[in-house]
N, CA, C and O atoms as a printed pandas DataFrame, in Angstrom:
     atom_number atom_name residue_name chain_id  residue_number  x_coord  y_coord  z_coord
0              1         N          MET        A               1   94.283  106.365  113.586
1              2        CA          MET        A               1   94.021  108.149  114.758
2              3         C          MET        A               1   93.413  108.737  113.173
3              4         O          MET        A               1   92.316  108.841  112.624
4              5         N          TYR        A               2   95.062  109.076  112.797
5              6        CA          TYR        A               2   94.576  110.196  111.706
6              7         C          TYR        A               2   94.097  110.030  110.522
7              8         O          TYR        A               2   94.278  110.900  109.669
8              9         N          LEU        A               3   93.539  109.116  110.305
9             10        CA          LEU        A               3   92.730  109.364  109.452
10            11         C          LEU        A               3   90.967  109.478  109.942
11            12         O          LEU        A               3   89.979  109.971  109.399
12            13         N          GLU        A               4   91.174  108.836  111.085
13            14        CA          GLU        A               4   89.954  109.272  111.205
14            15         C          GLU        A               4   88.986  111.087  111.603
15            16         O          GLU        A               4   87.920  111.681  111.438
16            17         N          GLU        A               5   90.690  111.243  112.342
17            18        CA          GLU        A               5   90.596  112.910  112.233
18            19         C          GLU        A               5   90.619  113.450  111.279
19            20         O          GLU        A               5   90.017  114.517  111.392
20            21         N          LEU        A               6   91.027  113.288  110.284
21            22        CA          LEU        A               6   91.116  113.673  108.989
22            23         C          LEU        A               6   89.958  113.644  108.726
23            24         O          LEU        A               6   89.458  114.768  108.780
24            25         N          ASP        A               7   89.190  112.764  108.424
25            26        CA          ASP        A               7   87.511  112.150  107.603
26            27         C          ASP        A               7   87.062  113.347  108.652
27            28         O          ASP        A               7   86.709  114.371  108.066
28            29         N          LYS        A               8   87.016  113.401  109.941
29            30        CA          LYS        A               8   85.583  114.463  111.155
30            31         C          LYS        A               8   85.871  115.576  110.175
31            32         O          LYS        A               8   84.932  116.021  109.515
32            33         N          VAL        A               9   87.389  116.184  109.985
33            34        CA          VAL        A               9   87.596  117.237  109.523
34            35         C          VAL        A               9   87.286  117.829  108.184
35            36         O          VAL        A               9   87.023  119.020  108.013
36            37         N          LEU        A              10   87.342  116.811  107.137
37            38        CA          LEU        A              10   86.985  116.886  105.681
38            39         C          LEU        A              10   85.590  116.741  105.917
39            40         O          LEU        A              10   85.077  117.065  104.847
40            41         N          SER        A              11   84.201  116.271  107.149
41            42        CA          SER        A              11   83.067  116.153  106.760
42            43         C          SER        A              11   82.288  117.493  107.185
43            44         O          SER        A              11   81.074  117.690  107.243
44            45         N          GLU        A              12   83.480  118.448  107.496
45            46        CA          GLU        A              12   82.578  119.778  107.442
46            47         C          GLU        A              12   82.571  120.666  106.700
47            48         O          GLU        A              12   83.550  121.097  106.090
48            49         N          PRO        A              13   81.072  121.204  106.633
49            50        CA          PRO        A              13   80.849  121.913  105.389
50            51         C          PRO        A              13   81.460  122.840  104.529
51            52         O          PRO        A              13   81.126  123.132  103.380
52            53         N          GLU        A              14   82.643  123.392  105.390
53            54        CA          GLU        A              14   82.888  124.830  104.950
54            55         C          GLU        A              14   84.422  124.372  104.623
55            56         O          GLU        A              14   85.284  125.252  104.603
56            57         N          MET        A              15   84.727  123.219  104.406
57            58        CA          MET        A              15   86.110  122.698  104.012
58            59         C          MET        A              15   86.386  122.499  102.914
59            60         O          MET        A              15   85.564  121.745  102.393
60            61         N          GLY        A              16   87.175  122.810  102.254
61            62        CA          GLY        A              16   87.036  122.863  100.361
62            63         C          GLY        A              16   88.146  120.858  100.142
63            64         O          GLY        A              16   88.522  119.822  100.691
64            65         N          ALA        A              17   88.096  121.573   99.056
65            66        CA          ALA        A              17   89.225  120.221   99.049
66            67         C          ALA        A              17   90.553  120.135   99.544
67            68         O          ALA        A              17   91.296  121.054   99.199
68            69         N          ALA        A              18   91.013  119.275  100.249
69            70        CA          ALA        A              18   92.407  118.824  100.747
70            71         C          ALA        A              18   93.492  118.093   99.888
71            72         O          ALA        A              18   93.352  117.186   99.068
72            73         N          PRO        A              19   94.603  118.743  100.310
73            74        CA          PRO        A              19   95.332  118.345   99.530
74            75         C          PRO        A              19   95.813  116.884  100.152
75            76         O          PRO        A              19   96.538  116.674  101.125
76            77         N          LEU        A              20   95.141  115.916   99.227
77            78        CA          LEU        A              20   95.528  114.277  101.131
78            79         C          LEU        A              20   97.350  113.870  100.393
79            80         O          LEU        A              20   98.103  113.306  101.186
80            81         N          VAL        A              21   97.740  114.084   99.400
81            82        CA          VAL        A              21   99.145  113.633   99.597
82            83         C          VAL        A              21  100.103  114.776   99.964
83            84         O          VAL        A              21  101.217  114.361  100.284
84            85         N          VAL        A              22   99.977  115.901   99.993
85            86        CA          VAL        A              22  100.599  117.102  100.755
86            87         C          VAL        A              22  100.049  116.555  101.888
87            88         O          VAL        A              22  100.898  115.752  102.275
88            89         N          LEU        A              23   99.102  116.528  102.651
89            90        CA          LEU        A              23   98.967  116.180  104.663
90            91         C          LEU        A              23   99.421  114.547  104.683
91            92         O          LEU        A              23   99.247  113.800  105.646
92            93         N          LEU        A              24   99.963  114.220  103.561
93            94        CA          LEU        A              24  100.472  112.459  104.152
94            95         C          LEU        A              24  101.885  112.540  103.740
95            96         O          LEU        A              24  102.624  111.564  103.865
96            97         N          GLU        A              25  102.294  113.665  103.252
97            98        CA          GLU        A              25  103.771  113.779  102.637
98            99         C          GLU        A              25  104.698  113.707  103.523
99           100         O          GLU        A              25  105.682  113.516  102.809
100          101         N          PRO        A              26  105.195  113.735  104.947
101          102        CA          PRO        A              26  105.483  113.156  106.450
102          103         C          PRO        A              26  105.155  111.810  106.265
103          104         O          PRO        A              26  106.248  111.263  106.117
104          105         N          HIS        A              27  104.517  111.192  106.208
105          106        CA          HIS        A              27  103.989  109.687  106.792
106          107         C          HIS        A              27  104.521  109.353  105.087
107          108         O          HIS        A              27  105.450  108.557  105.219
108          109         N          ILE        A              28  104.450  109.448  104.573
109          110        CA          ILE        A              28  104.878  108.725  102.786
110          111         C          ILE        A              28  106.682  108.818  103.043
111          112         O          ILE        A              28  107.325  107.774  102.930
112          113         N          LEU        A              29  107.318  109.979  103.347
113          114        CA          LEU        A              29  108.454  109.638  103.906
114          115         C          LEU        A              29  109.236  108.803  105.005
115          116         O          LEU        A              29  110.290  108.210  104.775
116          117         N          LEU        A              30  108.637  108.832  106.130
117          118        CA          LEU        A              30  108.835  107.921  107.265
118          119         C          LEU        A              30  108.261  106.772  106.456
119          120         O          LEU        A              30  109.076  105.865  106.632
120          121         N          LEU        A              31  107.703  106.511  105.998
121          122        CA          LEU        A              31  107.394  105.430  105.092
122          123         C          LEU        A              31  108.918  104.619  104.442
123          124         O          LEU        A              31  109.413  103.537  104.758
124          125         N          ALA        A              32  109.315  105.530  103.548
125          126        CA          ALA        A              32  110.766  105.216  102.473
126          127         C          ALA        A              32  111.621  105.263  103.450
127          128         O          ALA        A              32  112.355  104.341  103.093
128          129         N          ARG        A              33  112.099  105.672  104.472
129          130        CA          ARG        A              33  113.211  105.987  104.841
130          131         C          ARG        A              33  113.440  105.629  106.588
131          132         O          ARG        A              33  114.467  105.910  107.205
132          133         N          THR        A              34  111.968  104.810  107.299
133          134        CA          THR        A              34  112.257  104.083  108.486
134          135         C          THR        A              34  113.519  103.372  108.297
135          136         O          THR        A              34  113.850  103.040  107.159
136          137         N          PRO        A              35  114.399  103.056  109.510
137          138        CA          PRO        A              35  115.125  101.854  109.172
138          139         C          PRO        A              35  114.520  100.726  110.071
139          140         O          PRO        A              35  115.086   99.639  110.192
140          141         N          GLY        A              36  113.379  101.025  110.677
141          142        CA          GLY        A              36  112.496   99.963  111.415
142          143         C          GLY        A              36  111.581   99.646  110.742
143          144         O          GLY        A              36  110.748  100.311  110.125
144          145         N          LYS        A              37  111.798   98.187  110.907
145          146        CA          LYS        A              37  110.699   97.176  109.682
146          147         C          LYS        A              37  109.161   97.194  110.170
147          148         O          LYS        A              37  108.172   96.917  109.492
148          149         N          ILE        A              38  109.219   97.621  111.623
149          150        CA          ILE        A              38  107.591   97.624  112.804
150          151         C          ILE        A              38  107.218   98.700  111.866
151          152         O          ILE        A              38  106.409   98.564  110.948
152          153         N          VAL        A              39  107.898   99.837  112.176
153          154        CA          VAL        A              39  107.507  101.209  111.823
154          155         C          VAL        A              39  106.631  101.165  110.434
155          156         O          VAL        A              39  105.471  101.488  110.179
156          157         N          HIS        A              40  107.935  100.501  109.483
157          158        CA          HIS        A              40  107.124  100.337  107.971
158          159         C          HIS        A              40  105.726   99.945  107.842
159          160         O          HIS        A              40  104.811  100.640  107.399
160          161         N          GLN        A              41  105.642   98.264  108.458
161          162        CA          GLN        A              41  104.834   97.657  108.797
162          163         C          GLN        A              41  103.333   98.514  109.394
163          164         O          GLN        A              41  102.181   98.380  108.983
164          165         N          ARG        A              42  103.924   99.519  110.631
165          166        CA          ARG        A              42  102.605   99.817  111.247
166          167         C          ARG        A              42  101.810  100.700  110.392
167          168         O          ARG        A              42  100.614  100.552  110.138
168          169         N          LEU        A              43  102.744  101.827  109.881
169          170        CA          LEU        A              43  102.310  102.528  108.689
170          171         C          LEU        A              43  101.757  102.139  107.269
171          172         O          LEU        A              43  101.101  102.940  106.604
172          173         N          MET        A              44  101.991  101.147  106.934
173          174        CA          MET        A              44  101.177  100.233  106.198
174          175         C          MET        A              44   99.670   99.987  106.639
175          176         O          MET        A              44   98.567  100.423  106.309
176          177         N          THR        A              45  100.141   99.137  107.485
177          178        CA          THR        A              45   98.861   98.341  108.220
178          179         C          THR        A              45   97.698   99.826  108.669
179          180         O          THR        A              45   96.526   99.790  108.293
180          181         N          VAL        A              46   98.055  100.617  109.206
181          182        CA          VAL        A              46   97.008  101.401  110.158
182          183         C          VAL        A              46   96.844  102.740  108.782
183          184         O          VAL        A              46   95.736  103.046  108.342
184          185         N          LEU        A              47   98.040  103.336  108.320
185          186        CA          LEU        A              47   97.654  104.144  107.376
186          187         C          LEU        A              47   97.294  104.428  106.124
187          188         O          LEU        A              47   96.418  105.178  105.694
188          189         N          PHE        A              48   98.470  103.391  105.313
189          190        CA          PHE        A              48   98.303  103.553  103.791
190          191         C          PHE        A              48   97.398  102.435  103.389
191          192         O          PHE        A              48   96.457  103.011  102.843
192          193         N          SER        A              49   97.177  101.190  103.362
193          194        CA          SER        A              49   96.589  100.209  103.452
194          195         C          SER        A              49   94.724  100.345  103.733
195          196         O          SER        A              49   93.849   99.630  103.244
196          197         N          PRO        A              50   94.593  101.350  104.547
197          198        CA          PRO        A              50   93.089  101.521  104.719
198          199         C          PRO        A              50   92.619  102.759  103.869
199          200         O          PRO        A              50   91.508  102.839  103.345
200          201         N          LEU        A              51   93.809  103.910  103.782
201          202        CA          LEU        A              51   93.037  104.795  102.794
202          203         C          LEU        A              51   93.392  104.481  101.285
203          204         O          LEU        A              51   92.926  105.177  100.383
204          205         N          LEU        A              52   94.194  103.460  101.049
205          206        CA          LEU        A              52   94.242  103.334   99.518
206          207         C          LEU        A              52   92.927  101.800   99.506
207          208         O          LEU        A              52   92.543  101.523   98.369
208          209         N          ALA        A              53   92.351  100.960  100.604
209          210        CA          ALA        A              53   91.334  100.210   99.965
210          211         C          ALA        A              53   89.969  101.275  100.100
211          212         O          ALA        A              53   88.976  100.818   99.536
212          213         N          ALA        A              54   89.750  102.752  100.823
213          214        CA          ALA        A              54   88.791  103.533  100.742
214          215         C          ALA        A              54   88.915  104.027  100.125
215          216         O          ALA        A              54   87.999  104.806  100.389
216          217         N          LEU        A              55   89.462  104.526   99.036
217          218        CA          LEU        A              55   90.110  105.068   97.549
218          219         C          LEU        A              55   89.710  103.948   96.573
219          220         O          LEU        A              55   89.464  104.402   95.456
220          221         N          LYS        A              56   89.633  103.184   96.632
221          222        CA          LYS        A              56   89.045  102.102   95.553
222          223         C          LYS        A              56   87.867  101.128   95.844
223          224         O          LYS        A              56   87.404  100.330   95.028
224          225         N          GLU        A              57   87.447  101.309   97.134
225          226        CA          GLU        A              57   86.321  100.783   97.527
226          227         C          GLU        A              57   85.473  101.632   97.089
227          228         O          GLU        A              57   84.405  101.292   96.580
228          229         N          ASP        A              58   85.906  103.019   97.256
229          230        CA          ASP        A              58   84.892  103.824   96.402
230          231         C          ASP        A              58   83.952  103.891   94.742
231          232         O          ASP        A              58   82.778  104.027   94.396
232          233         N          GLU        A              59   85.542  103.670   93.946
233          234        CA          GLU        A              59   85.302  102.932   92.415
234          235         C          GLU        A              59   84.347  102.038   92.732
235          236         O          GLU        A              59   83.167  102.246   92.451
236          237         N          ASP        A              60   84.832  100.771   93.452
237          238        CA          ASP        A              60   84.424   99.513   93.299
238          239         C          ASP        A              60   82.550   99.527   94.041
239          240         O          ASP        A              60   81.931   98.573   93.569
240          241         N          ASP        A              61   81.922  100.142   94.746
241          242        CA          ASP        A              61   80.869  100.297   95.026
242          243         C          ASP        A              61   80.106  100.599   93.967
243          244         O          ASP        A              61   78.883  100.471   94.029
244          245         N          GLU        A              62   80.606  100.951   93.081
245          246        CA          GLU        A              62   79.432  101.430   91.945
246          247         C          GLU        A              62   79.228  100.110   91.062
247          248         O          GLU        A              62   78.268  100.058   90.294
248          249         N          ASP        A              63   80.206   98.950   91.177
249          250        CA          ASP        A              63   80.299   98.084   90.178
250          251         C          ASP        A              63   80.121   96.151   90.972
251          252         O          ASP        A              63   80.605   95.099   90.556
252          253         N          GLU        A              64   79.460   96.357   91.878
253          254        CA          GLU        A              64   79.195   95.885   93.198
254          255         C          GLU        A              64   77.452   95.582   93.156
255          256         O          GLU        A              64   76.493   96.310   92.898
256          257         N          ASP        A              65   77.577   94.188   93.531
257          258        CA          ASP        A              65   76.315   93.436   93.149
258          259         C          ASP        A              65   75.758   94.603   95.052
259          260         O          ASP        A              65   76.279   95.556   95.632
260          261         N          GLU        A              66   74.492   93.731   95.311
261          262        CA          GLU        A              66   73.769   94.581   96.453
262          263         C          GLU        A              66   74.292   93.764   97.289
263          264         O          GLU        A              66   74.297   94.553   98.234
264          265         N          ARG        A              67   74.716   92.870   97.698
265          266        CA          ARG        A              67   75.510   91.618   98.859
266          267         C          ARG        A              67   76.991   92.207   99.031
267          268         O          ARG        A              67   77.813   92.342   98.125
268          269         N          PRO        A              68   77.142   92.496  100.243
269          270        CA          PRO        A              68   78.488   93.065  100.441
270          271         C          PRO        A              68   79.523   92.034  100.902
271          272         O          PRO        A              68   79.298   90.991  101.516
272          273         N          ALA        A              69   80.751   92.542  100.472
273          274        CA          ALA        A              69   81.921   91.508  100.620
274          275         C          ALA        A              69   82.144   91.179  101.612
275          276         O          ALA        A              69   81.113   91.592  102.143
276          277         N          LYS        A              70   82.912   90.545  102.725
277          278        CA          LYS        A              70   82.701   90.161  103.857
278          279         C          LYS        A              70   84.380   90.825  104.053
279          280         O          LYS        A              70   85.117   91.034  103.090
280          281         N          ARG        A              71   84.725   91.058  105.344
281          282        CA          ARG        A              71   85.549   92.268  105.713
282          283         C          ARG        A              71   86.120   91.325  107.226
283          284         O          ARG        A              71   85.407   90.860  108.115
284          285         N          ARG        A              72   87.257   91.285  107.131
285          286        CA          ARG        A              72   87.780   90.911  108.150
286          287         C          ARG        A              72   87.456   92.139  109.703
287          288         O          ARG        A              72   87.629   93.356  109.627
288          289         N          LYS        A              73   86.895   91.276  111.185
289          290        CA          LYS        A              73   87.549   92.933  111.913
290          291         C          LYS        A              73   88.403   93.670  111.688
291          292         O          LYS        A              73   89.411   93.451  111.015
292          293         N          GLY        A              74   87.984   94.984  112.426
293          294        CA          GLY        A              74   88.494   96.395  112.176
294          295         C          GLY        A              74   89.444   96.394  110.598
295          296         O          GLY        A              74   90.583   96.826  110.418
296          297         N          ALA        A              75   88.661   95.855  109.769
297          298        CA          ALA        A              75   89.468   96.533  108.564
298          299         C          ALA        A              75   88.336   97.996  108.087
299          300         O          ALA        A              75   87.175   98.201  108.440
300          301         N          SER        A              76   89.011   98.613  107.404
301          302        CA          SER        A              76   88.450  100.231  107.073
302          303         C          SER        A              76   86.925   99.589  105.969
303          304         O          SER        A              76   86.328   98.545  105.706
304          305         N          SER        A              77   86.918  100.438  105.782
305          306        CA          SER        A              77   85.226  100.590  104.873
306          307         C          SER        A              77   85.270  102.063  104.335
307          308         O          SER        A              77   85.816  103.055  104.819
308          309         N          THR        A              78   84.589  101.922  103.278
309          310        CA          THR        A              78   83.797  103.624  102.288
310          311         C          THR        A              78   83.877  104.342  103.369
311          312         O          THR        A              78   84.730  105.090  103.845
312          313         N          ALA        A              79   82.691  103.933  103.719
313          314        CA          ALA        A              79   81.780  104.519  105.007
314          315         C          ALA        A              79   82.695  105.058  106.144
315          316         O          ALA        A              79   82.340  106.051  106.780
316          317         N          GLU        A              80   83.547  104.594  106.338
317          318        CA          GLU        A              80   84.386  105.449  107.283
318          319         C          GLU        A              80   84.945  106.288  107.217
319          320         O          GLU        A              80   85.140  107.091  108.129
320          321         N          PHE        A              81   85.467  106.352  105.837
321          322        CA          PHE        A              81   86.391  107.387  105.542
322          323         C          PHE        A              81   86.069  107.991  104.042
323          324         O          PHE        A              81   86.876  108.388  103.202
324          325         N          ALA        A              82   84.686  107.936  103.978
325          326        CA          ALA        A              82   83.981  108.710  102.965
326          327         C          ALA        A              82   84.167  110.285  103.340
327          328         O          ALA        A              82   85.352  110.577  103.180
328          329         N          ALA        A              83   83.827  110.778  103.536
329          330        CA          ALA        A              83   84.602  112.314  103.473
330          331         C          ALA        A              83   86.375  112.913  103.136
331          332         O          ALA        A              83   86.806  113.998  102.745
332          333         N          ILE        A              84   87.124  111.466  103.552
333          334        CA          ILE        A              84   88.378  111.915  102.276
334          335         C          ILE        A              84   88.508  111.435  100.844
335          336         O          ILE        A              84   89.271  111.919  100.008
336          337         N          ALA        A              85   87.622  110.364  100.653
337          338        CA          ALA        A              85   87.091  109.968   99.697
338          339         C          ALA        A              85   86.893  111.024   98.632
339          340         O          ALA        A              85   87.444  111.344   97.579
340          341         N          GLU        A              86   85.754  111.471   99.440
341          342        CA          GLU        A              86   84.539  112.688   98.720
342          343         C          GLU        A              86   85.332  114.041   98.617
343          344         O          GLU        A              86   85.049  114.754   97.655
344          345         N          HIS        A              87   86.204  114.437   99.417
345          346        CA          HIS        A              87   87.112  115.765   99.718
346          347         C          HIS        A              87   88.259  115.889   99.383
347          348         O          HIS        A              87   88.854  116.932   99.655
348          349         N          SER        A              88   88.946  114.743   98.627
349          350        CA          SER        A              88   90.350  114.940   98.616
350          351         C          SER        A              88   91.018  116.047   96.760
351          352         O          SER        A              88   90.446  116.005   95.671
352          353         N          ALA        A              89   91.882  116.586   96.996
353          354        CA          ALA        A              89   92.422  117.136   95.782
354          355         C          ALA        A              89   93.187  116.270   95.744
355          356         O          ALA        A              89   93.526  115.513   96.654
356          357         N          ALA        A              90   93.684  116.327   94.179
357          358        CA          ALA        A              90   95.051  115.092   94.053
358          359         C          ALA        A              90   96.110  116.195   94.128
359          360         O          ALA        A              90   97.031  115.663   94.749
360          361         N          GLU        A              91   96.428  117.298   93.864
361          362        CA          GLU        A              91   97.478  118.637   94.512
362          363         C          GLU        A              91   96.602  119.713   94.825
363          364         O          GLU        A              91   95.408  119.882   94.577
364          365         N          VAL        A              92   97.329  120.312   95.340
365          366        CA          VAL        A              92   97.522  121.725   96.079
366          367         C          VAL        A              92   96.841  122.632   95.542
367          368         O          VAL        A              92   97.508  123.099   94.618
368          369         N          GLY        A              93   95.615  123.260   95.653
369          370        CA          GLY        A              93   94.914  123.933   94.626
370          371         C          GLY        A              93   94.208  123.427   94.193
371          372         O          GLY        A              93   93.137  123.914   93.830
372          373         N          GLY        A              94   94.530  122.305   94.073
373          374        CA          GLY        A              94   93.537  120.952   92.943
374          375         C          GLY        A              94   92.305  121.552   93.641
375          376         O          GLY        A              94   92.316  121.961   94.802
376          377         N          ALA        A              95   90.937  121.569   92.582
377          378        CA          ALA        A              95   89.734  120.902   93.082
378          379         C          ALA        A              95   89.858  119.808   93.270
379          380         O          ALA        A              95   90.706  119.097   92.731
380          381         N          VAL        A              96   88.727  119.329   94.371
381          382        CA          VAL        A              96   87.988  117.772   94.999
382          383         C          VAL        A              96   88.353  116.908   93.528
383          384         O          VAL        A              96   88.130  117.213   92.356
384          385         N          ALA        A              97   88.835  116.023   93.976
385          386        CA          ALA        A              97   89.437  115.035   92.634
386          387         C          ALA        A              97   88.468  113.273   92.826
387          388         O          ALA        A              97   87.809  112.804   93.755
388          389         N          GLU        A              98   88.755  112.863   91.753
389          390        CA          GLU        A              98   87.539  111.242   91.940
390          391         C          GLU        A              98   88.758  111.094   93.138
391          392         O          GLU        A              98   89.743  111.715   93.538
392          393         N          PRO        A              99   87.944  109.742   93.448
393          394        CA          PRO        A              99   88.970  109.078   94.142
394          395         C          PRO        A              99   90.080  108.094   93.722
395          396         O          PRO        A              99   91.074  107.672   94.314
396          397         N          LYS        A             100   89.513  107.852   92.370
397          398        CA          LYS        A             100   90.264  107.189   92.009
398          399         C          LYS        A             100   91.992  107.812   91.348
399          400         O          LYS        A             100   92.984  107.102   91.183
400          401         N          ALA        A             101   91.891  109.158   91.108
401          402        CA          ALA        A             101   92.731  110.115   90.611
402          403         C          ALA        A             101   93.839  110.299   91.936
403          404         O          ALA        A             101   95.065  110.359   91.848
404          405         N          VAL        A             102   93.109  110.357   93.019
405          406        CA          VAL        A             102   93.300  110.595   94.404
406          407         C          VAL        A             102   94.276  109.086   94.676
407          408         O          VAL        A             102   95.327  109.199   95.307
408          409         N          ARG        A             103   94.026  108.300   94.379
409          410        CA          ARG        A             103   94.011  107.105   95.310
410          411         C          ARG        A             103   95.697  106.878   94.577
411          412         O          ARG        A             103   96.642  106.489   95.263
412          413         N          ALA        A             104   95.887  107.403   92.176
413          414        CA          ALA        A             104   96.306  106.760   92.232
414          415         C          ALA        A             104   97.594  108.122   91.915
415          416         O          ALA        A             104   98.440  107.927   91.042
416          417         N          ALA        A             105   97.588  109.331   92.657
417          418        CA          ALA        A             105   98.759  110.528   93.135
418          419         C          ALA        A             105   99.449  110.018   94.387
419          420         O          ALA        A             105  100.647  110.246   94.556
420          421         N          LEU        A             106   98.655  109.260   95.368
421          422        CA          LEU        A             106   99.220  108.929   96.255
422          423         C          LEU        A             106   99.788  107.749   95.997
423          424         O          LEU        A             106  100.470  107.376   96.953
424          425         N          LEU        A             107   99.785  107.035   95.126
425          426        CA          LEU        A             107  100.794  105.776   95.058
426          427         C          LEU        A             107  101.932  106.211   94.257
427          428         O          LEU        A             107  103.014  105.623   94.259
428          429         N          LYS        A             108  101.582  107.586   93.351
429          430        CA          LYS        A             108  102.967  108.278   92.335
430          431         C          LYS        A             108  103.850  108.598   93.615
431          432         O          LYS        A             108  104.986  108.129   93.686
432          433         N          ALA        A             109  103.234  109.545   94.817
433          434        CA          ALA        A             109  104.308  110.089   95.716
434          435         C          ALA        A             109  104.376  108.848   96.551
435          436         O          ALA        A             109  105.226  109.268   97.336
436          437         N          MET        A             110  104.153  107.785   96.922
437          438        CA          MET        A             110  104.828  107.018   97.629
438          439         C          MET        A             110  105.991  106.102   96.600
439          440         O          MET        A             110  106.843  105.506   97.259
440          441         N          PHE        A             111  106.083  105.957   95.169
441          442        CA          PHE        A             111  106.957  105.330   94.529
442          443         C          PHE        A             111  108.062  106.332   94.378
443          444         O          PHE        A             111  109.189  105.879   94.176
444          445         N          LYS        A             112  107.870  107.839   94.458
445          446        CA          LYS        A             112  108.497  108.679   93.885
446          447         C          LYS        A             112  109.771  108.764   95.290
447          448         O          LYS        A             112  110.984  108.769   95.080
448          449         N          ALA        A             113  109.045  108.832   96.859
449          450        CA          ALA        A             113  109.712  108.891   97.945
450          451         C          ALA        A             113  111.019  107.459   98.153
451          452         O          ALA        A             113  112.173  107.549   98.572
452          453         N          ALA        A             114  110.071  105.932   97.557
453          454        CA          ALA        A             114  111.265  104.874   97.511
454          455         C          ALA        A             114  112.179  105.054   96.420
455          456         O          ALA        A             114  113.294  104.536   96.351
456          457         N          ALA        A             115  111.523  106.004   95.355
457          458        CA          ALA        A             115  113.050  105.937   94.593
458          459         C          ALA        A             115  113.497  106.310   94.874
459          460         O          ALA        A             115  114.590  105.792   94.643
460          461         N          ALA        A             116  113.684  107.795   95.848
461          462        CA          ALA        A             116  114.518  108.641   96.193
462          463         C          ALA        A             116  116.148  107.693   97.004
463          464         O          ALA        A             116  116.244  106.557   97.470
464          465         N          GLU        A             117  117.022  108.643   96.874
465          466        CA          GLU        A             117  118.645  108.001   97.213
466          467         C          GLU        A             117  118.274  107.851   98.857
467          468         O          GLU        A             117  118.764  106.900   99.466
468          469         N          GLU        A             118  117.517  108.679   99.466
469          470        CA          GLU        A             118  117.686  108.580  101.687
470          471         C          GLU        A             118  116.794  107.096  101.361
471          472         O          GLU        A             118  117.096  106.336  102.282
472          473         N          ALA        A             119  116.175  106.649  100.761
473          474        CA          ALA        A             119  115.150  105.257  101.082
474          475         C          ALA        A             119  115.277  104.745  101.281
475          476         O          ALA        A             119  116.355  104.997  100.744
476          477         N          VAL        A             120  115.429  103.501  101.824
477          478        CA          VAL        A             120  116.028  102.163  103.003
478          479         C          VAL        A             120  115.734  101.379  101.703
479          480         O          VAL        A             120  114.736  101.678  101.048
480          481         N          GLU        A             121  116.604  100.337  101.282
481          482        CA          GLU        A             121  116.372   99.161  100.601
482          483         C          GLU        A             121  115.397   98.191  100.633
483          484         O          GLU        A             121  114.791   97.624   99.723
484          485         N          SER        A             122  115.346   98.092  101.854
485          486        CA          SER        A             122  114.076   97.081  102.028
486          487         C          SER        A             122  112.550   97.365  102.303
487          488         O          SER        A             122  111.603   96.621  102.557
488          489         N          ASN        A             123  112.693   98.901  102.135
489          490        CA          ASN        A             123  111.606   99.743  102.168
490          491         C          ASN        A             123  110.973  100.031  100.592
491          492         O          ASN        A             123  109.850   99.922  100.098
492          493         N          ARG        A             124  112.215  100.424  100.121
493          494        CA          ARG        A             124  111.826  100.310   98.731
494          495         C          ARG        A             124  111.177   99.780   97.876
495          496         O          ARG        A             124  110.440  100.327   97.055
496          497         N          ARG        A             125  111.490   98.266   98.058
497          498        CA          ARG        A             125  111.409   97.029   97.534
498          499         C          ARG        A             125  109.785   96.721   98.224
499          500         O          ARG        A             125  108.778   96.531   97.541
500          501         N          ARG        A             126  109.837   96.731   99.669
501          502        CA          ARG        A             126  108.190   97.110   99.828
502          503         C          ARG        A             126  107.523   97.709   98.841
503          504         O          ARG        A             126  106.963   97.069   97.951
504          505         N          ILE        A             127  107.528   99.432   98.942
505          506        CA          ILE        A             127  106.618  100.137   98.822
506          507         C          ILE        A             127  106.296   99.665   96.953
507          508         O          ILE        A             127  105.171   99.564   96.463
508          509         N          TYR        A             128  107.416   99.477   96.321
509          510        CA          TYR        A             128  107.494   98.713   94.881
510          511         C          TYR        A             128  106.177   97.979   94.691
511          512         O          TYR        A             128  105.172   98.252   94.034
512          513         N          ALA        A             129  106.523   96.890   95.530
513          514        CA          ALA        A             129  105.765   95.470   95.556
514          515         C          ALA        A             129  104.063   96.227   95.834
515          516         O          ALA        A             129  103.074   95.819   95.226
516          517         N          VAL        A             130  104.026   97.223   96.727
517          518        CA          VAL        A             130  102.567   98.015   96.927
518          519         C          VAL        A             130  101.833   98.730   95.707
519          520         O          VAL        A             130  100.619   98.709   95.501
520          521         N          VAL        A             131  102.907   99.436   94.856
521          522        CA          VAL        A             131  102.466  100.014   94.116
522          523         C          VAL        A             131  102.420   99.372   92.661
523          524         O          VAL        A             131  101.801   99.875   91.723
524          525         N          ARG        A             132  103.055   98.358   92.604
525          526        CA          ARG        A             132  103.026   97.452   91.462
526          527         C          ARG        A             132  101.579   96.370   91.936
527          528         O          ARG        A             132  100.843   95.770   91.152
528          529         N          GLU        A             133  101.531   96.379   92.896
529          530        CA          GLU        A             133   99.761   95.622   93.249
530          531         C          GLU        A             133   98.616   96.507   93.068
531          532         O          GLU        A             133   97.790   96.458   92.156
532          533         N          GLU        A             134   98.664   97.294   94.012
533          534        CA          GLU        A             134   97.634   98.640   93.847
534          535         C          GLU        A             134   97.424   98.988   92.873
535          536         O          GLU        A             134   96.317   98.653   92.452
536          537         N          GLY        A             135   98.393   99.930   91.835
537          538        CA          GLY        A             135   98.292   99.780   90.677
538          539         C          GLY        A             135   97.736   99.356   89.458
539          540         O          GLY        A             135   97.121  100.035   88.635
540          541         N          ASP        A             136   98.117   97.738   89.419
541          542        CA          ASP        A             136   97.605   96.934   89.048
542          543         C          ASP        A             136   96.058   96.500   88.968
543          544         O          ASP        A             136   95.618   95.486   88.425
544          545         N          ASP        A             137   95.264   97.607   89.702
545          546        CA          ASP        A             137   94.501   97.047   89.980
546          547         C          ASP        A             137   93.356   97.912   89.670
547          548         O          ASP        A             137   92.154   97.802   89.911
548          549         N          ASP        A             138   93.988   98.715   89.128
549          550        CA          ASP        A             138   92.984  100.335   88.614
550          551         C          ASP        A             138   92.957  100.133   86.993
551          552         O          ASP        A             138   92.654  100.909   86.087
552          553         N          ASP        A             139   93.417   98.716   86.999
553          554        CA          ASP        A             139   93.579   98.653   85.602
554          555         C          ASP        A             139   92.721   97.807   85.407
555          556         O          ASP        A             139   92.946   97.349   84.287
556          557         N          GLU        A             140   91.863   97.328   85.840
557          558        CA          GLU        A             140   91.086   96.566   85.921
558          559         C          GLU        A             140   89.398   96.881   85.800
559          560         O          GLU        A             140   88.589   95.959   85.903
């Protein structure tokens, strides 16, 4: 629901660039620090995975054939979060950035939260795995 509401707000013409990492900072900290595995998994499945996919899909759409990829039911799409991808900044006070730059900033913030002393060890390993996996995709 958070991403849907954020997407609605950012689709308004008078809205400027939104510092996405700053807006998600409480969620990033919760992702790293929560002692509950279920909370961590839920944050990943409903917030971070769809957002990372939407930011990545925006760059993939340029290279994709005319035939759309199959999606599982309930999976996010670029169209779903188009305003987030198009109107996000990588930093506070920054201009609208390319989705690739916003995605990289989000992954960096997740890594930084996982590296903090307050992070739960199991969450740290999970976040590192996501950052490693998602970061490798950027090199392709």
